[in-house]
TIVO-2410 file (N, C-alpha, C; in nm, 3 decimals):
# residues 83
REC num residu      c1      c2      c3 atome chaine
REC   1      X  -1.273   1.019  -0.279     N      A
REC   1      X  -1.217   1.015  -0.146    CA      A
REC   1      X  -1.123   0.897  -0.134     C      A
REC   2      X  -1.024   0.910  -0.048     N      A
REC   2      X  -0.934   0.800  -0.020    CA      A
REC   2      X  -1.000   0.704   0.078     C      A
REC   3      X  -0.964   0.578   0.067     N      A
REC   3      X  -1.032   0.477   0.147    CA      A
REC   3      X  -0.932   0.392   0.226     C      A
REC   4      X  -0.984   0.324   0.327     N      A
REC   4      X  -0.901   0.235   0.408    CA      A
REC   4      X  -0.851   0.115   0.329     C      A
REC   5      X  -0.916   0.082   0.219     N      A
REC   5      X  -0.878  -0.036   0.140    CA      A
REC   5      X  -0.772  -0.004   0.034     C      A
REC   6      X  -0.717   0.119   0.033     N      A
REC   6      X  -0.612   0.155  -0.061    CA      A
REC   6      X  -0.663   0.207  -0.194     C      A
REC   7      X  -0.792   0.217  -0.211     N      A
REC   7      X  -0.849   0.267  -0.336    CA      A
REC   7      X  -0.887   0.414  -0.321     C      A
REC   8      X  -0.895   0.481  -0.435     N      A
REC   8      X  -0.944   0.619  -0.440    CA      A
REC   8      X  -1.068   0.615  -0.528     C      A
REC   9      X  -1.178   0.663  -0.475     N      A
REC   9      X  -1.304   0.662  -0.549    CA      A
REC   9      X  -1.349   0.805  -0.574     C      A
REC  10      X  -1.379   0.835  -0.700     N      A
REC  10      X  -1.430   0.967  -0.738    CA      A
REC  10      X  -1.579   0.953  -0.763     C      A
REC  11      X  -1.654   1.041  -0.703     N      A
REC  11      X  -1.801   1.035  -0.715    CA      A
REC  11      X  -1.856   1.169  -0.760     C      A
REC  12      X  -1.973   1.165  -0.823     N      A
REC  12      X  -2.044   1.286  -0.862    CA      A
REC  12      X  -2.102   1.352  -0.738     C      A
REC  13      X  -2.090   1.484  -0.731     N      A
REC  13      X  -2.149   1.556  -0.618    CA      A
REC  13      X  -2.301   1.551  -0.622     C      A
REC  14      X  -2.359   1.550  -0.742     N      A
REC  14      X  -2.504   1.558  -0.754    CA      A
REC  14      X  -2.578   1.437  -0.696     C      A
REC  15      X  -2.526   1.317  -0.719     N      A
REC  15      X  -2.599   1.198  -0.674    CA      A
REC  15      X  -2.512   1.092  -0.607     C      A
REC  16      X  -2.382   1.117  -0.596     N      A
REC  16      X  -2.294   1.020  -0.532    CA      A
REC  16      X  -2.254   0.902  -0.619     C      A
REC  17      X  -2.294   0.905  -0.745     N      A
REC  17      X  -2.260   0.795  -0.836    CA      A
REC  17      X  -2.109   0.788  -0.856     C      A
REC  18      X  -2.057   0.667  -0.860     N      A
REC  18      X  -1.914   0.646  -0.879    CA      A
REC  18      X  -1.874   0.679  -1.021     C      A
REC  19      X  -1.771   0.760  -1.038     N      A
REC  19      X  -1.721   0.802  -1.168    CA      A
REC  19      X  -1.599   0.719  -1.208     C      A
REC  20      X  -1.504   0.703  -1.113     N      A
REC  20      X  -1.381   0.630  -1.143    CA      A
REC  20      X  -1.319   0.581  -1.014     C      A
REC  21      X  -1.243   0.472  -1.025     N      A
REC  21      X  -1.164   0.423  -0.913    CA      A
REC  21      X  -1.018   0.419  -0.954     C      A
REC  22      X  -0.932   0.458  -0.862     N      A
REC  22      X  -0.788   0.454  -0.883    CA      A
REC  22      X  -0.733   0.348  -0.788     C      A
REC  23      X  -0.666   0.248  -0.845     N      A
REC  23      X  -0.623   0.131  -0.769    CA      A
REC  23      X  -0.471   0.122  -0.768     C      A
REC  24      X  -0.414   0.083  -0.654     N      A
REC  24      X  -0.271   0.062  -0.650    CA      A
REC  24      X  -0.212   0.063  -0.511     C      A
REC  25      X  -0.264   0.146  -0.423     N      A
REC  25      X  -0.210   0.151  -0.288    CA      A
REC  25      X  -0.244   0.022  -0.213     C      A
REC  26      X  -0.157  -0.014  -0.119     N      A
REC  26      X  -0.175  -0.136  -0.042    CA      A
REC  26      X  -0.223  -0.111   0.100     C      A
REC  27      X  -0.249   0.015   0.133     N      A
REC  27      X  -0.297   0.050   0.267    CA      A
REC  27      X  -0.380   0.178   0.254     C      A
REC  28      X  -0.426   0.231   0.364     N      A
REC  28      X  -0.513   0.348   0.369    CA      A
REC  28      X  -0.456   0.465   0.288     C      A
REC  29      X  -0.541   0.527   0.207     N      A
REC  29      X  -0.504   0.649   0.133    CA      A
REC  29      X  -0.532   0.767   0.224     C      A
REC  30      X  -0.429   0.849   0.245     N      A
REC  30      X  -0.441   0.959   0.341    CA      A
REC  30      X  -0.460   1.095   0.278     C      A
REC  31      X  -0.420   1.110   0.150     N      A
REC  31      X  -0.431   1.242   0.088    CA      A
REC  31      X  -0.433   1.229  -0.064     C      A
REC  32      X  -0.497   1.328  -0.125     N      A
REC  32      X  -0.510   1.332  -0.271    CA      A
REC  32      X  -0.491   1.476  -0.315     C      A
REC  33      X  -0.419   1.494  -0.425     N      A
REC  33      X  -0.398   1.626  -0.485    CA      A
REC  33      X  -0.408   1.608  -0.636     C      A
REC  34      X  -0.475   1.698  -0.705     N      A
REC  34      X  -0.493   1.684  -0.850    CA      A
REC  34      X  -0.440   1.805  -0.926     C      A
REC  35      X  -0.400   1.777  -1.050     N      A
REC  35      X  -0.371   1.881  -1.148    CA      A
REC  35      X  -0.476   1.864  -1.257     C      A
REC  36      X  -0.458   1.930  -1.369     N      A
REC  36      X  -0.552   1.913  -1.480    CA      A
REC  36      X  -0.542   1.774  -1.542     C      A
REC  37      X  -0.428   1.708  -1.525     N      A
REC  37      X  -0.405   1.580  -1.592    CA      A
REC  37      X  -0.374   1.463  -1.500     C      A
REC  38      X  -0.340   1.491  -1.374     N      A
REC  38      X  -0.296   1.383  -1.286    CA      A
REC  38      X  -0.360   1.391  -1.146     C      A
REC  39      X  -0.367   1.276  -1.084     N      A
REC  39      X  -0.409   1.265  -0.946    CA      A
REC  39      X  -0.290   1.206  -0.869     C      A
REC  40      X  -0.245   1.274  -0.765     N      A
REC  40      X  -0.134   1.228  -0.682    CA      A
REC  40      X  -0.192   1.189  -0.547     C      A
REC  41      X  -0.146   1.078  -0.493     N      A
REC  41      X  -0.200   1.029  -0.367    CA      A
REC  41      X  -0.091   0.979  -0.275     C      A
REC  42      X  -0.113   0.998  -0.146     N      A
REC  42      X  -0.023   0.947  -0.044    CA      A
REC  42      X  -0.095   0.842   0.038     C      A
REC  43      X  -0.016   0.749   0.095     N      A
REC  43      X  -0.078   0.637   0.163    CA      A
REC  43      X   0.005   0.589   0.282     C      A
REC  44      X  -0.060   0.514   0.370     N      A
REC  44      X   0.009   0.449   0.480    CA      A
REC  44      X   0.098   0.335   0.430     C      A
REC  45      X   0.096   0.305   0.300     N      A
REC  45      X   0.188   0.203   0.247    CA      A
REC  45      X   0.325   0.261   0.216     C      A
REC  46      X   0.351   0.383   0.264     N      A
REC  46      X   0.480   0.452   0.250    CA      A
REC  46      X   0.510   0.496   0.107     C      A
REC  47      X   0.407   0.514   0.025     N      A
REC  47      X   0.431   0.552  -0.113    CA      A
REC  47      X   0.344   0.669  -0.156     C      A
REC  48      X   0.388   0.732  -0.265     N      A
REC  48      X   0.309   0.831  -0.337    CA      A
REC  48      X   0.287   0.775  -0.476     C      A
REC  49      X   0.166   0.781  -0.524     N      A
REC  49      X   0.134   0.733  -0.659    CA      A
REC  49      X   0.082   0.849  -0.743     C      A
REC  50      X   0.115   0.844  -0.872     N      A
REC  50      X   0.070   0.945  -0.967    CA      A
REC  50      X  -0.012   0.873  -1.074     C      A
REC  51      X  -0.140   0.908  -1.080     N      A
REC  51      X  -0.234   0.845  -1.173    CA      A
REC  51      X  -0.270   0.941  -1.285     C      A
REC  52      X  -0.295   0.887  -1.404     N      A
REC  52      X  -0.353   0.964  -1.513    CA      A
REC  52      X  -0.498   0.990  -1.473     C      A
REC  53      X  -0.537   1.114  -1.467     N      A
REC  53      X  -0.670   1.151  -1.420    CA      A
REC  53      X  -0.780   1.095  -1.510     C      A
REC  54      X  -0.757   1.090  -1.641     N      A
REC  54      X  -0.859   1.044  -1.735    CA      A
REC  54      X  -0.870   0.892  -1.745     C      A
REC  55      X  -0.757   0.823  -1.747     N      A
REC  55      X  -0.760   0.678  -1.768    CA      A
REC  55      X  -0.758   0.598  -1.638     C      A
REC  56      X  -0.709   0.659  -1.529     N      A
REC  56      X  -0.697   0.588  -1.403    CA      A
REC  56      X  -0.570   0.507  -1.391     C      A
REC  57      X  -0.486   0.508  -1.495     N      A
REC  57      X  -0.362   0.431  -1.495    CA      A
REC  57      X  -0.261   0.491  -1.397     C      A
REC  58      X  -0.198   0.406  -1.317     N      A
REC  58      X  -0.090   0.451  -1.229    CA      A
REC  58      X   0.035   0.466  -1.315     C      A
REC  59      X   0.086   0.588  -1.326     N      A
REC  59      X   0.200   0.615  -1.413    CA      A
REC  59      X   0.333   0.618  -1.339     C      A
REC  60      X   0.331   0.648  -1.209     N      A
REC  60      X   0.453   0.652  -1.130    CA      A
REC  60      X   0.421   0.611  -0.987     C      A
REC  61      X   0.515   0.543  -0.926     N      A
REC  61      X   0.506   0.513  -0.783    CA      A
REC  61      X   0.637   0.552  -0.719     C      A
REC  62      X   0.630   0.633  -0.616     N      A
REC  62      X   0.749   0.679  -0.544    CA      A
REC  62      X   0.755   0.609  -0.410     C      A
REC  63      X   0.858   0.525  -0.392     N      A
REC  63      X   0.873   0.446  -0.270    CA      A
REC  63      X   0.980   0.500  -0.176     C      A
REC  64      X   1.033   0.617  -0.201     N      A
REC  64      X   1.146   0.669  -0.126    CA      A
REC  64      X   1.114   0.707   0.018     C      A
REC  65      X   0.990   0.703   0.058     N      A
REC  65      X   0.951   0.746   0.191    CA      A
REC  65      X   0.983   0.638   0.294     C      A
REC  66      X   1.028   0.680   0.409     N      A
REC  66      X   1.066   0.587   0.515    CA      A
REC  66      X   0.952   0.559   0.612     C      A
REC  67      X   0.841   0.629   0.594     N      A
REC  67      X   0.727   0.611   0.683    CA      A
REC  67      X   0.599   0.644   0.607     C      A
REC  68      X   0.489   0.634   0.675     N      A
REC  68      X   0.359   0.662   0.615    CA      A
REC  68      X   0.358   0.802   0.555     C      A
REC  69      X   0.292   0.815   0.442     N      A
REC  69      X   0.276   0.946   0.377    CA      A
REC  69      X   0.143   1.004   0.425     C      A
REC  70      X   0.149   1.116   0.495     N      A
REC  70      X   0.027   1.173   0.550    CA      A
REC  70      X  -0.032   1.285   0.465     C      A
REC  71      X   0.049   1.341   0.371     N      A
REC  71      X  -0.002   1.450   0.288    CA      A
REC  71      X   0.078   1.461   0.159     C      A
REC  72      X   0.010   1.498   0.052     N      A
REC  72      X   0.075   1.536  -0.073    CA      A
REC  72      X   0.025   1.674  -0.109     C      A
REC  73      X   0.110   1.750  -0.178     N      A
REC  73      X   0.074   1.885  -0.217    CA      A
REC  73      X   0.156   1.920  -0.340     C      A
REC  74      X   0.117   2.023  -0.411     N      A
REC  74      X   0.188   2.061  -0.532    CA      A
REC  74      X   0.207   2.210  -0.544     C      A
REC  75      X   0.268   2.246  -0.654     N      A
REC  75      X   0.295   2.386  -0.682    CA      A
REC  75      X   0.202   2.434  -0.793     C      A
REC  76      X   0.126   2.536  -0.767     N      A
REC  76      X   0.028   2.585  -0.863    CA      A
REC  76      X   0.090   2.624  -0.996     C      A
REC  77      X   0.206   2.685  -0.994     N      A
REC  77      X   0.269   2.731  -1.119    CA      A
REC  77      X   0.347   2.622  -1.189     C      A
REC  78      X   0.376   2.515  -1.119     N      A
REC  78      X   0.447   2.401  -1.177    CA      A
REC  78      X   0.372   2.274  -1.137     C      A
REC  79      X   0.261   2.245  -1.202     N      A
REC  79      X   0.177   2.133  -1.157    CA      A
REC  79      X   0.244   1.997  -1.167     C      A
REC  80      X   0.357   1.987  -1.238     N      A
REC  80      X   0.426   1.859  -1.245    CA      A
REC  80      X   0.516   1.837  -1.125     C      A
REC  81      X   0.525   1.937  -1.037     N      A
REC  81      X   0.608   1.927  -0.917    CA      A
REC  81      X   0.516   1.913  -0.796     C      A
REC  82      X   0.539   1.810  -0.717     N      A
REC  82      X   0.461   1.793  -0.596    CA      A
REC  82      X   0.548   1.735  -0.487     C      A
REC  83      X   0.502   1.746  -0.364     N      A
REC  83      X   0.574   1.691  -0.251    CA      A
REC  83      X   0.475   1.641  -0.149     C      A
***
């Protein structure tokens, strides 16, 4: 889930144990979208970040937004394309 502290925490459904944290946003994370290999997130810090799903490394940061990012989404047939 996205958090007010700018982190994204992935937990197991079975017991709530933390699996991985994705770090990089500087404000509340508002949305998350995943492909087989990446996690894309939007934030009130006016950015979209693209993380490697397995390593947690932030691979791209898109700062072109003029305001808070309230949602990210992608294309099922082209998972490398998102908006």
